[in-house]
N, C-alpha and C positions, 0 to 999 in steps of 0.2 A: 227826572221829569214825574210828576205827579200823574198817572195814567187812570181814568176811567173806563176799565172794560165793560161793553155792553152786552148783551145777550142777542145782538143782531150777528146772523150768518149770510155768508153768500158764496161764492164760487168764482174766484178770479184766476185765470191762467191754467184752467183743470185742478185749481187747489181751493180746500175749503178755508175760507178766511174770517175772521171776526172783527169786530170794528170796535176802536178804542179811540177816545178823546183825550186831549190835552192842551193846556195853555204854555205858551212860551213867548216871551218878548211880546206882549202885548196881541197875539192873534191867537186864536182858537183853532186847533187841529186836528183833524181826522186822519185816521191810519186803520188801515186793513192789513192783519198779520195772519200768518199761517204758523200753525205748531208743526204742520207736516216739514219744515225745516225748523229744527230746534237750536236755532241761531238766535240770540236775543240782542239783534242789531239791526239796524236800518241807516238812511241816509242821514246826511250832515250829523247832528248831534242827536238824533231821534234812536233810542234805543230803550231796553228795559221791558220789554213785553215778551211774554213766553213764546217766542217765535219771530222770524224774521218778517218785517215790515215790507211790503210789497206795494204798496200803494199808500202815498199821504199828501196830503193838500190841506189848504186853510179854507176857514167858513168863506173867505170872500173870493176864491179860487184865484188868488192872485200867484201864490206859490203852489207848485205840485211836483212830486218825485213817483215816477213810476218804475216798477221791476222791468229790466228789459230781459233776464235770463240766468241761467246756471248752467255750467259747463262740468262735467267732472273730468278731472285731471288725471292724467296716466301716472304722472308721478305724484309721490306724497307731499305735500307741502303742509308747513306751519302757518296757520292764521295766527296775526298778533291783534288786537284790539286793545283799546284804551278805553 
C-alpha cells in the first residue's frame, strides 16, 4: 500500500495516534496508527505504517475496523506475519 502520512495527531485508547490515508480496491481509507506499539501491522491487508493500526475505515464509512485491546502473555510467543 502507498500510504500518505499526515501531520494530524489525536489520542485513542490513551495512545497518541497519527492519521494516514491510502487507496485500496477503489476505496479511500483512513487509518489511525500508534508508534507506541512498534508493529507495522493492522487489520486484513492493511499494514506498512510505522506502528500498529488501531482504527481504520473507508471514506464512505461502510467498512470499519477498531482496535479492541492487547494482552501481555505470561509465556513468550513468536509472532509470524506475512
